[in-house]
Phi, psi and omega in degrees: 000129181259118179246144180274133178278332182240156177293156182289125181225157177278128182290151178289146178290146178240178180297332180292334181275352181293144177291134182293331181286340182241056183292330179262035182297317182289332177290322180281324183225077184294331180277356178055046177284331178262124179284150176287122182278143175281167174287145006268011184292329177297320178295318179295319178299319180295318179294320179296319178296321177297321178297317179295318180296316178295322178295321178295322177296318179295320179297318180296319178297319180292324177294322178295319178295320178295321177294325179287332181278340182300316180293338182284151179281122181275136179292145180277127178274119181252123178264146179295137180256335182223140178239124178261123174254122184237165178285127181087207183245136178275122181259326185200167177208159178213147181246131178216115180062236182264014186233150174243120181257130184240128175271123187249171174286352179230027176130213182238152175219144180239135179239144173278128185286338183278305182264000175059042179240145175286129186251331184198158177213149176235122186221044180295123177057020178052052181282134178274122181263126183255337181210144180225138170230126184230151180210140181274123179265353183092163179057042178060030181238136181227147176250138182229142170241118182241134180247128181264184185290342178269000180085013177276140182254121178251132178259120181245152168238118181259118183222124176051055173063039177211142176268135174236115179282118182272308184192150168266112193293322185246034179273133179228156180286320180277117183294329181294338179261011183289141178246150180253146180276134177258322183204144175230144181220133173258134179286153175300127184098342177077025179277331184224159176221137178244136181229122176264121185243152177229133174258202180291320185232358185215170179221154179203166183241129178246132178246124181248145171260125183267123180281067186292329179295318178291328176297314181296322178294320180294322179293325178291327179287328182241070182291338183271350181278104185262319184251139183248217187293121176052040181247124178246135183261144176240140174271149184256139174243126187262128178240117182265135177282145182290148181291337179289329179279329183222117182288340182276001177057049179279137179257139180247128182244130184240125177275125177238143183288134179282135181293334180263134180287142182260009179294123181240275186237127179287138178251126179269111180256148177294143181278153177293154182254129177282114182270308187228148169232105185261124179254156179292154181292141177283152176298144181288126180240190181295155183289143175258002180275141178272336182211163176300333180295324178295322178294321179293324177296321179296320179293321180289342180273039177062037176272144185280133175272146176110344180280337177089011182274330184271073179234174183245021180273124182278169180296319181293332177289322175298316181295319178296317179296322179292322178295319178296319180295317181293321180290328181285318184246044183295320182298316182288325180291326180289326182278318184269334183085156182254128179266116180283137181290127181237163177287126182295153183240007178217144182221156173243130184223152182223143171274132188238140177282165181300145178201182178292334177289319181259077180266135180249166181290165181292338181282347181268137177274130182243128175253134187294336183257008179249131181302139178256347181193181177231151173247129187229139167220136182263153182299133178078008182252148182276344192259137170255116190253141177249136177233134175281144181268346182250050175291157169298162185298329180296322182280337181294325182265010180293132182287335181238074183287132180254148180291153178279326179222141179233130173249101177287143178243159183290332182229159175302141183280124180272317179201169182209164179205150179238137180291164182296331177276355178067017179266325186254138182236129179248127178239124178251123181268167178289349176269018176064039174241142180240124181244128177257120181253143168268104188289331180290322182265334175086030176219155182284141178269323181202154176229122181243125178251125177280127186297312177282130181290093179244150177270120182274120183263331179206154181214143185217150171269139180251000000 
């Protein structure tokens, strides 16, 4: 018989009984306020603590990011205050004076910027307008250039809440000879308009002079004539959304067609005058001169220097040079291919104010705020060409108009920009160099080369 000498007691815990996962238990909790949890509660406790630790790390990272964002300027969030609902789809818009012109899938619409109401619409044959350029001429008169989906350019005169169609600039009777508009530009002040056109195989630039003074005089003589050629007016009906539906108090305006036609008296406006037709430069070919004396005679006959046409290199010399080049670099030509030189089909042009570069004769009147010429460069071409706008009539109708001044560049010009004062000209080449020219003095101010060979697509003055 086994008898106990001592009463039954619970033995004291020893080091062998301590949990191996919590070896530093006494260091973390020397007073032993927290009891050691049995499994599986210890595992749950451990997972919960890891979740809290990860959450604290995420909170700390977000606080650091918020502190870093405070010194930065935060963009202002602007919410729309007015919504215009128009017939069809809105493709483009332009602002001129007190009016907002919207190009629609079914014509044009004009809104008053002050009271936010539609004042007039033009919807002849439901033409879809893709681009609009507008300019304020003063005396409640505005000039508009609208391009439709077929590439036709329409010249409008907007006067006293009515559209007057002046002319379709590139309209032809033969559809096969129709040209499409690529770009339109209005000069500051509305004295000139430039239209870049493309045909089936060629492209050219047309510069028109707008008779804005005669337009303003005609409008003063006929103040009651509101609607012009093929212009239909629409009355606007304003529908305001209730404040319960929208807390921002947005107003919705819907243009509805008026049942009564608003055509009253036709106004006959003077048509724009075609001043210049600028064609892209032809590829340089063999010389047609028989002797150096013939080349000097060509230069003395008011021929422009810098285009590279007045040379003495014959056709067989070009062919010989090309054969030598192909035989020398045959490996590279086979891998990369040879790009044949073609006539460019796109150009960038700017209207320029008078300067020492664009000097006119003493018989010509020059106004400081009216453009005296244009600057043009074609894609893939090295030359920036200047053309005067006040040529004599004989030169205006010349089929092969030559530039008055040529600035050759080391690399083909990729893009260009003119400052608002029209004094500074920036030319960006395909070799990633940017040159700033002082157009009044005729010399470069700075040349900046981008270290990384990047293709510059656009450049702007700020």
